[in-house]
RODO-2510 file (C-alpha; in nm, 4 decimals, decimal comma):
residues 250
     n   res          X          Y          Z
     1     m    -0,6216     1,4655    -0,4557
     2     g    -0,7886     1,1991    -0,6657
     3     a    -0,6503     0,8831    -0,5087
     4     k    -0,8733     0,5806    -0,4552
     5     s    -0,7855     0,2322    -0,3406
     6     a    -0,9594    -0,0958    -0,2619
     7     l    -0,6721    -0,3257    -0,1756
     8     l    -0,6391    -0,6420     0,0292
     9     v    -0,3022    -0,8142     0,0565
    10     y    -0,2002    -1,1469     0,2111
    11     a     0,1738    -1,1664     0,2714
    12     s     0,4313    -1,3861     0,4418
    13     g     0,6780    -1,0948     0,4534
    14     h     0,6823    -0,7237     0,3873
    15     p     0,4882    -0,6538     0,0656
    16     a     0,7517    -0,4048    -0,0480
    17     d     1,0107    -0,6837    -0,0560
    18     l     0,7783    -0,9343    -0,2220
    19     l     0,6521    -0,7016    -0,4953
    20     r     0,9863    -0,5800    -0,6237
    21     m     1,0245    -0,7288    -0,9708
    22     p     0,7817    -1,0180    -0,9129
    23     p     0,7184    -1,2772    -1,1841
    24     p     0,3844    -1,2763    -1,3672
    25     p     0,1006    -1,3887    -1,1382
    26     d     0,0223    -1,7596    -1,1265
    27     p    -0,3109    -1,8014    -1,3139
    28     g    -0,4269    -2,1102    -1,1235
    29     q    -0,3485    -1,9769    -0,7780
    30     t    -0,4916    -1,6362    -0,8648
    31     t    -0,8173    -1,7934    -0,9829
    32     a    -0,8322    -1,9927    -0,6587
    33     l    -0,7845    -1,6705    -0,4615
    34     v    -1,0790    -1,5059    -0,6367
    35     a    -1,2938    -1,8170    -0,5867
    36     t    -1,2183    -1,8168    -0,2129
    37     t    -1,2903    -1,4479    -0,1668
    38     h    -1,6102    -1,4670    -0,3751
    39     p    -1,8074    -1,7686    -0,2486
    40     g    -2,0217    -1,9249    -0,5172
    41     w    -1,8243    -1,7667    -0,7993
    42     s    -1,6992    -1,9804    -1,0823
    43     g    -1,5444    -1,8193    -1,3815
    44     t    -1,2299    -1,7739    -1,5803
    45     p    -0,9575    -1,5099    -1,5949
    46     g    -1,0061    -1,2246    -1,8373
    47     g    -0,7578    -0,9609    -1,9405
    48     g    -0,4859    -0,8061    -1,7347
    49     g    -0,3828    -0,4843    -1,5699
    50     r    -0,1216    -0,3226    -1,3489
    51     l    -0,1429    -0,2626    -0,9761
    52     a    -0,1074     0,1157    -0,9947
    53     e    -0,3960     0,1504    -1,2400
    54     c    -0,6198    -0,1282    -1,1052
    55     i    -0,5975    -0,0661    -0,7324
    56     y    -0,9530     0,0700    -0,7426
    57     p    -1,1418    -0,1366    -1,0019
    58     p    -1,5021    -0,0697    -1,1031
    59     q    -1,7760    -0,2777    -0,9418
    60     g    -1,8102    -0,6100    -1,1126
    61     l    -1,4386    -0,6404    -1,1809
    62     v    -1,1611    -0,7741    -0,9616
    63     y    -0,7885    -0,7534    -1,0293
    64     a    -0,5790    -1,0082    -0,8464
    65     g    -0,2375    -1,1666    -0,8496
    66     s    -0,0747    -1,4572    -0,6679
    67     f     0,3026    -1,4273    -0,6413
    68     p     0,5643    -1,6085    -0,4309
    69     g     0,4866    -1,5157    -0,0701
    70     i     0,2080    -1,2702    -0,1468
    71     d    -0,1455    -1,2523    -0,2874
    72     v    -0,2974    -0,9227    -0,4022
    73     l    -0,6689    -0,8520    -0,4381
    74     c    -0,8103    -0,5247    -0,5733
    75     d    -1,1844    -0,5296    -0,5170
    76     q    -1,4406    -0,2691    -0,4109
    77     e    -1,6034    -0,5297    -0,1863
    78     v    -1,3179    -0,4912     0,0647
    79     m    -1,4066    -0,1263     0,1306
    80     a    -1,5571    -0,1548     0,4790
    81     d    -1,6355     0,1507     0,6917
    82     r    -1,5443    -0,0656     0,9900
    83     p    -1,2634    -0,2943     0,8746
    84     s    -1,2833    -0,5016     1,1933
    85     g    -1,6041    -0,6498     1,0540
    86     l    -1,4514    -0,7690     0,7283
    87     p    -1,6214    -1,0996     0,6332
    88     a    -1,4350    -1,4168     0,7234
    89     h    -1,4127    -1,5387     0,3639
    90     l    -1,2043    -1,2331     0,2781
    91     l    -0,9611    -1,3097     0,5599
    92     e    -0,9427    -1,6841     0,4944
    93     p    -0,6500    -1,6710     0,2476
    94     g    -0,4453    -1,4961     0,5151
    95     a    -0,4251    -1,7934     0,7522
    96     g    -0,0741    -1,7980     0,8954
    97     r     0,0118    -1,4707     0,7226
    98     r    -0,0313    -1,0959     0,7587
    99     v    -0,3370    -0,9409     0,5965
   100     i    -0,3349    -0,5719     0,5081
   101     l    -0,6405    -0,3736     0,4036
   102     h    -0,5997    -0,0318     0,2425
   103     a    -0,9002     0,1637     0,1204
   104     m    -0,9573     0,5290     0,0445
   105     h    -1,1893     0,7401    -0,1658
   106     s    -1,1093     1,0952    -0,2723
   107     v    -1,4727     1,1998    -0,3225
   108     s    -1,5543     1,1700     0,0483
   109     d    -1,1924     1,2007     0,1714
   110     w    -1,2439     0,8695     0,3512
   111     f    -0,9551     0,6438     0,4454
   112     a    -0,9365     0,3115     0,6258
   113     y    -0,6715     0,0538     0,6849
   114     a    -0,6350    -0,2587     0,8949
   115     i    -0,3795    -0,5246     0,9781
   116     w    -0,4379    -0,8838     1,0857
   117     d    -0,1640    -1,1242     1,1906
   118     d    -0,2682    -1,4882     1,1472
   119     g    -0,6335    -1,3916     1,1841
   120     a    -0,5896    -1,1642     1,4873
   121     l    -0,6781    -0,7978     1,4358
   122     v    -0,3781    -0,5801     1,5185
   123     r    -0,4952    -0,2386     1,3979
   124     s    -0,8049    -0,0904     1,2381
   125     l    -0,8586     0,2760     1,1591
   126     s    -1,1359     0,4384     0,9573
   127     l    -1,2114     0,8097     0,9340
   128     d    -1,3447     1,0899     0,7204
   129     p    -1,3930     1,4650     0,7714
   130     g    -1,7716     1,4497     0,8070
   131     t    -1,7968     1,1665     1,0596
   132     g    -1,4568     1,1938     1,2198
   133     v    -1,3112     0,8713     1,3541
   134     i    -1,5382     0,5822     1,2565
   135     e    -1,3227     0,3049     1,4002
   136     d    -0,9989     0,3133     1,5971
   137     i    -0,8870    -0,0262     1,7274
   138     g    -0,5436    -0,1402     1,8359
   139     a    -0,2180     0,0418     1,8886
   140     r    -0,1373     0,3218     1,6485
   141     q     0,1414     0,2314     1,4094
   142     p     0,4624     0,4396     1,4215
   143     f     0,3955     0,6071     1,0848
   144     e     0,0708     0,7502     1,2287
   145     a     0,2436     0,9387     1,5125
   146     p     0,3314     1,2649     1,3334
   147     f    -0,0198     1,2886     1,1916
   148     w    -0,1926     1,2594     1,5287
   149     a     0,0654     1,5021     1,6718
   150     g    -0,0545     1,7712     1,4306
   151     k     0,2562     1,7818     1,2137
   152     h     0,0458     1,7397     0,9001
   153     a    -0,2422     1,9683     0,9932
   154     v    -0,4384     2,1297     0,7101
   155     p    -0,4280     2,5089     0,7624
   156     p    -0,7282     2,7385     0,7026
   157     s    -0,7545     2,8559     0,3438
   158     g    -0,9737     3,0975     0,1512
   159     g    -1,1734     3,1946     0,4564
   160     r    -1,2457     2,8315     0,5375
   161     p    -1,1599     2,6922     0,8809
   162     g    -0,8921     2,4293     0,9233
   163     h    -0,9613     2,0614     0,8684
   164     p    -1,1853     1,8974     1,1337
   165     l    -0,9242     1,6257     1,1840
   166     p    -0,5598     1,6878     1,2801
   167     f    -0,4643     1,5832     0,9253
   168     h    -0,6187     1,5108     0,5888
   169     p    -0,7260     1,1424     0,5742
   170     l    -0,5819     1,0969     0,2254
   171     d    -0,2434     1,2264     0,3427
   172     l    -0,2399     0,9547     0,6063
   173     g    -0,3663     0,7124     0,3441
   174     e    -0,0671     0,7777     0,1204
   175     a     0,1696     0,7449     0,4165
   176     a     0,0085     0,4144     0,5117
   177     l     0,0314     0,2842     0,1558
   178     h     0,3992     0,3709     0,1396
   179     e     0,4777     0,2237     0,4799
   180     l     0,2768    -0,0953     0,4392
   181     m     0,3058    -0,1601     0,0657
   182     g     0,6137     0,0312    -0,0456
   183     f     0,4593     0,2677    -0,2999
   184     v     0,2317     0,5714    -0,3297
   185     l    -0,0428     0,6714    -0,5706
   186     e     0,0198     1,0441    -0,5525
   187     g     0,3059     1,2435    -0,4140
   188     r     0,6802     1,2063    -0,4190
   189     r     0,8147     0,8653    -0,5140
   190     e     1,1457     0,7280    -0,3946
   191     e     1,3972     0,5250    -0,5917
   192     t     1,3466     0,2254    -0,3652
   193     d     0,9660     0,2245    -0,4060
   194     v     0,7848    -0,0700    -0,5563
   195     a     0,7164    -0,0070    -0,9252
   196     a     0,3410    -0,0556    -0,8865
   197     g     0,2917     0,0342    -1,2512
   198     e     0,4831    -0,2794    -1,3479
   199     v     0,3184    -0,5322    -1,1138
   200     e     0,0940    -0,7445    -1,3360
   201     l    -0,2543    -0,8473    -1,2227
   202     i    -0,5265    -1,0621    -1,3784
   203     e    -0,8791    -0,9351    -1,4397
   204     f    -1,1876    -1,1284    -1,3292
   205     a    -1,5540    -1,0498    -1,3832
   206     v    -1,7548    -1,1064    -1,0643
   207     t    -2,1066    -1,0405    -0,9466
   208     p    -2,1091    -0,7350    -0,7178
   209     a    -2,2515    -0,7860    -0,3714
   210     v    -2,6230    -0,7092    -0,3581
   211     r    -2,6819    -0,3572    -0,2291
   212     i    -3,0323    -0,2850    -0,0982
   213     t    -3,1536     0,0570    -0,2103
   214     k    -3,4067     0,2857    -0,0397
   215     e    -3,6436     0,2267    -0,3311
   216     q    -3,6302    -0,1491    -0,2715
   217     i    -3,7012    -0,1012     0,0992
   218     d    -3,9990     0,1256     0,0237
   219     e    -4,1340    -0,1314    -0,2218
   220     f    -4,0951    -0,4095     0,0342
   221     i    -4,2905    -0,2115     0,2950
   222     r    -4,5619    -0,1213     0,0423
   223     t    -4,6246    -0,4777    -0,0678
   224     r    -4,6034    -0,6580     0,2667
   225     k    -4,8369    -0,6538     0,5631
   226     r    -4,6892    -0,5193     0,8804
   227     t    -4,7075    -0,7426     1,1863
   228     t    -4,6785    -0,5965     1,5336
   229     y    -4,5814    -0,8106     1,8279
   230     r    -4,6933    -0,6801     2,1648
   231     v    -4,4359    -0,7915     2,4156
   232     g    -4,4704    -0,7538     2,7897
   233     r    -4,7663    -0,7336     3,0278
   234     g    -5,0850    -0,7965     2,8341
   235     g    -4,8872    -0,8885     2,5239
   236     t    -4,9187    -1,1825     2,2910
   237     h    -4,5550    -1,2916     2,2932
   238     r    -4,2702    -1,3189     2,5383
   239     i    -3,8966    -1,3020     2,4719
   240     g    -3,7208    -1,6374     2,4919
   241     p    -3,3710    -1,7008     2,6340
   242     d    -3,2199    -1,6660     2,2886
   243     g    -3,3995    -1,3388     2,2177
   244     s    -3,6674    -1,4948     1,9968
   245     l    -4,0397    -1,4207     2,0245
   246     i    -4,2448    -1,7058     2,1723
   247     p    -4,6298    -1,7026     2,1559
   248     i    -4,7974    -1,6939     2,4962
   249     q    -5,0244    -1,9942     2,5404
   250     e    -5,3565    -1,8937     2,6975
***
């Protein structure tokens, strides 16, 4: 499997119905969508792409499309280990609508998805073979049932034990994509599937979110003085009602 996705969708109906033969995306509304989901960004549209090929764009690029009843955002910044903590500015365009997050990465076999209805979290699931279940909130959706029941278990192979989870996360990821969006990236396609390779998107260059590296942390510690607050009996500070440190007046 080599499937990867970083997809956030805001829809007033089922995406599969809204993405069948849609018109070209509206440039003005699509630019507004990117501006809302990337606070402080101001730029212009670039080239274009198709949903099937741009569902996992490189960092620094976003592919988006605003269509009647649905907005589509492909952006690595939506890939949250715990989808329930997705920043508010990413959920803002979904006011009064359903928001669907779908993210998976074949290198780590990680998969996550979430659903919000008018801002209320309905379901969030995130898991990978190494960690197991990272987040599991809300009622399991019907398409999940056979996976949790062991009907898609990965059997032992080549002397290796079976999969640590009752299914392969990417198998569930493809099932979720088909159920929630109406298409798959890998596997058997159906005649009624959305033609994701024909859904046009617009490319935008954005500034990736700042990621603090271990080297930056080490440099910060090396160049700053450490300050230790002794709290408690004989200490120099006490903890205030809001959790802050307050100097003790002698």
